[in-house]
C-alpha positions as MATLAB code, in Angstrom:
seq = 'MAAARFDTLDYARKLERAGVPAEQAALQAKALNDALAETGDLHEQLLRLENKVDRGFADVDARFNQVDARFDQIVSGSDARFDQIVSGSNARFDQVDARFDQIVGHSDARFDQIVGRSDARFDQIVGRSDARFEQVDAHFEHLEAKLGARIDALDFKLSGKIATLHWMFGTMVALIAAIFIQSLYKL';
ca = [
       8.606    2.463   37.751;
       7.201    5.974   37.643;
       8.778    8.547   35.409;
      10.944   11.199   37.063;
       9.339   14.623   37.094;
      10.918   17.405   35.088;
      11.599   20.651   37.035;
      10.610   23.377   34.576;
      11.447   26.243   36.954;
      15.012   25.010   37.472;
      15.438   24.533   33.708;
      14.151   28.036   32.953;
      16.567   29.592   35.523;
      19.519   27.739   33.963;
      18.547   29.092   30.552;
      18.311   32.647   31.935;
      21.771   32.351   33.526;
      23.076   31.224   30.112;
      21.796   34.440   28.568;
      18.369   33.418   27.230;
      15.614   36.061   27.874;
      13.258   35.080   30.734;
      10.104   34.861   28.628;
      11.833   32.669   26.031;
      13.406   30.450   28.758;
       9.945   29.907   30.353;
       8.426   28.969   26.960;
      11.238   26.507   26.222;
      10.903   24.884   29.669;
       7.108   24.504   29.193;
       7.563   23.043   25.655;
      10.114   20.550   26.918;
       7.852   19.557   29.830;
       4.896   18.997   27.425;
       7.057   16.863   25.098;
       8.302   14.722   27.961;
       4.779   14.280   29.319;
       3.492   13.072   25.925;
       6.067   10.298   25.715;
       4.723    8.761   28.910;
       6.727    6.378   30.931;
       9.332    5.335   28.375;
      11.174    3.084   30.798;
       8.044    1.049   31.511;
       7.328    0.705   27.789;
      10.864   -0.522   27.166;
      10.547   -3.146   29.922;
       7.278   -4.434   28.434;
       8.914   -4.602   25.016;
      11.953   -6.426   26.419;
       9.699   -9.015   28.129;
       7.759   -9.511   24.905;
      10.999   -9.995   22.918;
      12.317  -12.445   25.533;
       9.094  -14.488   25.286;
       9.369  -14.454   21.481;
      12.954  -15.690   21.590;
      11.979  -18.388   24.097;
       9.279  -19.568   21.672;
      11.770  -19.571   18.786;
      14.323  -21.480   20.908;
      11.698  -24.080   21.796;
      10.759  -24.478   18.118;
      14.443  -24.802   17.135;
      14.875  -27.489   19.790;
      11.937  -29.389   18.263;
      13.429  -29.032   14.776;
      16.860  -30.139   16.062;
      15.318  -33.225   17.685;
      13.461  -34.100   14.471;
      16.583  -33.493   12.419;
      18.634  -35.754   14.732;
      15.979  -38.436   14.332;
      16.055  -38.135   10.524;
      19.878  -38.112   10.422;
      20.195  -41.230   12.566;
      17.700  -43.058   10.314;
      19.484  -41.792    7.208;
      22.873  -42.860    8.584;
      21.663  -46.423    9.070;
      20.165  -46.524    5.561;
      23.282  -44.956    4.092;
      25.501  -47.544    5.830;
      23.298  -50.276    4.386;
      23.547  -48.796    0.877;
      27.330  -48.359    1.161;
      27.734  -51.955    2.295;
      25.661  -53.207   -0.654;
      27.525  -50.939   -3.062;
      30.907  -52.146   -1.803;
      29.904  -55.761   -2.407;
      28.710  -54.911   -5.914;
      31.906  -52.963   -6.635;
      33.946  -55.980   -5.522;
      32.037  -58.109   -8.042;
      32.589  -55.548  -10.794;
      36.305  -55.307   -9.921;
      36.679  -59.100  -10.120;
      34.924  -59.183  -13.501;
      37.006  -56.282  -14.733;
      40.222  -58.047  -13.668;
      39.065  -61.133  -15.550;
      38.332  -59.105  -18.695;
      41.669  -57.274  -18.432;
      43.539  -60.572  -18.108;
      41.776  -61.990  -21.157;
      42.336  -58.741  -23.093;
      46.039  -58.702  -22.179;
      46.494  -62.279  -23.435;
      44.642  -61.491  -26.668;
      46.596  -58.278  -27.118;
      49.881  -60.156  -26.632;
      48.822  -62.607  -29.367;
      47.955  -59.782  -31.737;
      51.194  -57.943  -30.972;
      53.203  -61.119  -31.567;
      51.557  -61.731  -34.933;
      51.856  -58.043  -35.839;
      55.554  -58.000  -34.927;
      56.217  -61.072  -37.065;
      54.279  -59.587  -39.982;
      56.038  -56.251  -39.541;
      59.455  -57.953  -39.505;
      58.484  -59.798  -42.693;
      57.402  -56.535  -44.379;
      60.568  -54.751  -43.220;
      62.714  -57.596  -44.605;
      60.996  -57.434  -47.993;
      61.194  -53.647  -48.005;
      64.906  -53.739  -47.213;
      65.503  -56.239  -50.030;
      63.497  -54.106  -52.470;
      65.410  -50.960  -51.412;
      68.692  -52.790  -52.027;
      67.460  -53.714  -55.518;
      66.443  -50.130  -56.190;
      69.812  -48.867  -54.882;
      71.680  -51.304  -57.148;
      69.552  -50.233  -60.118;
      70.201  -46.547  -59.350;
      73.948  -47.212  -59.088;
      73.858  -48.976  -62.483;
      71.882  -46.094  -64.016;
      74.269  -43.598  -62.436;
      77.256  -45.397  -63.942;
      75.608  -45.516  -67.395;
      74.636  -41.863  -67.165;
      78.194  -40.938  -66.080;
      79.628  -42.775  -69.077;
      77.220  -41.058  -71.459;
      77.996  -37.676  -69.949;
      81.745  -38.340  -70.341;
      81.191  -39.329  -73.993;
      79.132  -36.209  -74.637;
      81.756  -34.109  -72.898;
      84.450  -35.565  -75.117;
      82.365  -34.926  -78.249;
      81.495  -31.402  -77.168;
      85.116  -30.651  -76.300;
      86.127  -31.596  -79.862;
      83.332  -29.541  -81.351;
      84.168  -26.552  -79.171;
      87.835  -26.809  -80.197;
      86.709  -26.847  -83.840;
      84.496  -23.823  -83.205;
      87.442  -22.008  -81.602;
      89.617  -22.762  -84.584;
      86.892  -21.609  -86.985;
      86.285  -18.475  -84.973;
      90.026  -17.702  -84.902;
      90.208  -18.245  -88.660;
      87.257  -15.910  -89.225;
      88.827  -13.240  -87.055;
      92.096  -13.569  -88.972;
      90.270  -13.310  -92.312;
      88.317  -10.269  -91.184;
      91.527   -8.670  -89.931;
      93.228   -9.392  -93.253;
      90.315   -7.923  -95.195;
      90.334   -4.882  -92.956;
      94.083   -4.344  -93.363;
      93.833   -4.836  -97.111;
      91.056   -2.276  -97.342;
      93.221    0.188  -95.430;
      96.088   -0.168  -97.897;
      93.857    0.321 -100.889;
      92.709    3.608  -99.719;
];
């Protein structure tokens, strides 16, 4: 498609009507015409570029289709191999589960034996501990009774001694008072 021609005379007249001086309007119209001429047929260049881009995308689409086909081929082969591996793994896991159940059953029985023996031994230790605590409690009660009796005896002794000290103190106060009164009368 050929480029549309630019009418410089019409453009210059429009500029003059808008208030641009005639000489300046003519120069602007010529400069615009030269610029448009240098760009060439822009529309034709864009069409060539669009065709080139379309061909490039068609090539990329074809390559993607090849990659997709190869990928589908690899995935289908991988799926079959994966299914085979999963099947083998499931069988092996079933064997491991059976062995584990066997070990757990044996361990549970052994644990029950150990717990039974431990419970019996613990009950025996608790019984002996309870008996020993009862002995210690009885001994403490006996010591407490002896200590109470000794404290009562000491209290009785101290009460007598304190009464004696009170009497002696009262006597001393009376003597001091008598000496004080006597010294007052001698003066």
